[in-house]
Every structure is written in structure tokens, then in C-alpha cells.
C-alpha angles and dihedrals in degrees: 000000000000128000093265099048098279099345112095096193148017114226113203126185118275120284090031124135135192109211124197113204109193152139126243108253108250138139119284090010124107137348093049092162087069094051092095093054099045134032116246096261092050091047092054090049092050090052090049092051093047090049088054089055091054091047088051089059092048090054089054092053116099095199134067117313125208127190114204110186118186099249138027090238087070095055097101091046091050090050088058093058119103098239105148138055117267088245095048113138093215131030122243114278117228120212119169116226095229128197132337134052120313093269093054091046092051092049091053094044093048094051090052094049093046088053088056089061093253093143100176113049126183116191125200135169130219097250104072108076090163090076112113145161095296092057094050093045092050090052092049092047092044093055089059089067106019136047094226135027119194121191101209119216123222091249094055097265127100133257095191135023120193128182143171091189131056113275116255118236107309105172095092097051121111098257112190094019132109091249097061100101092049094045093046092050091048092050091052092049092050087055089056095256125138114235132203117193118202134175112276107180112226143299126226115255108127142039092261090056090063090059091049091047093051089053095043094052097052107120094007106147098203109112098228090047090050090053091048092049092051089051092050091051090053098040108046110173119256 
């Protein structure tokens, strides 16, 4: 069975890119709101397994793939990741996020990718393993009629951001807060961009999310999701 439950790939229009914005899993780095539920070693392993799920989606993508690790020191490590299909015409491009808050980093990254003639850009993180074919297809279809597609997370954030324009200023938005999806949509509309908001499942930030994730991944046929589900079954938070 293919990565997307019978569909081995997602074929976007030309000049489309799927961009993974992520941190390298390491101790004392990232997902600190889960530190009370898991010990540090388990937290790093969870982040590694979730990153594998995102890489699984990149390998199912038949367009351009971009890896955006947090820092330039992780460039060589990112290059070693298996992020494209064996038959991909071009290797994954690696662009470090650089300095600033997440909004500033996304602005800079998006300008660079737009300058490379990647006119449809879909951004994901490494903490939403519930993303699947329907989410990517909705984003692709939405960009045919709207400038921006936002996959809204259950907590008010976003699990996917897609655009065919350049992002408006993002540095001042409430990143990591429940009001992000609303604020991001409003910023795009103020810039004269049309926005489509679609359901985006949830990302993993808190202890309760691990319970929801365990339930959501039951029966998922994708190999990285199966591995993550087995780990969740064996490492229930205290």
C-alpha cells in the first residue's frame, strides 16, 4: 500500500514546492511544553519519529522539495535526510531558516523561494503527523482559486500554510498562540490576498495531543506513522 493509503504520490502543478520548516531533534531543544510528560530522551525520540512522518510526505510529493532546518550548522545533516522519491528529477534543496522569530524566518525563506520561480509554496512543520493526502490535495486545489490556503489546527494555530503570493509581514503575528490562524488570515487579507481556510487536524504540543495522536494513527498504513504509533503505544506519558 502506498504512503497515502493506496496513493503512492501527490502530483502538484508545475513550479510548486513542499517546504518542511523544522528543528533538528536534540536534547533541550524544541517541544518544551511536552517536557513534563516525557523525559528528555523520549522527547527527542518523539521528535525524530514525527520528523520521519513529515519526510515520508515529502517523498510522496512529485514536485520540488525544500528542507528548511533552523540553523545553517544543520545544513549537512539536512542534506543527508531521505527527503525525495528515488525517481525525483531534482534533489531536495536545503535553505536554513536563519535568525529572528518564526514569522521573520518564514518571510525571508518565502522571498528566496519565490525568487527561484517556485510560485506555489506549501509550508509544513514536523509536528503534525495527522496530515494526509486530503490536506495536501485541498491546499493544491485551494491555490487554484485563492492566494492563500491555511489548514487550521484544532488549537487555533495552523498545520499547513500555502501561498501563491509573497507573505505579508509576519514577524508581529502571535506565533505559538491560539489566535495565530485568525491573525495570519487577517494579515493576508489586509495585503489584498484572498484566503481559504480549511480543516488541518492538530499538531503535537501538549500531553493531551499525544493521546489524540495515538488514536488518530490507529490503522494508518503509512510506514513512518505505523512506527510512531507503535512507539506511542509503548511510551504513554506519565
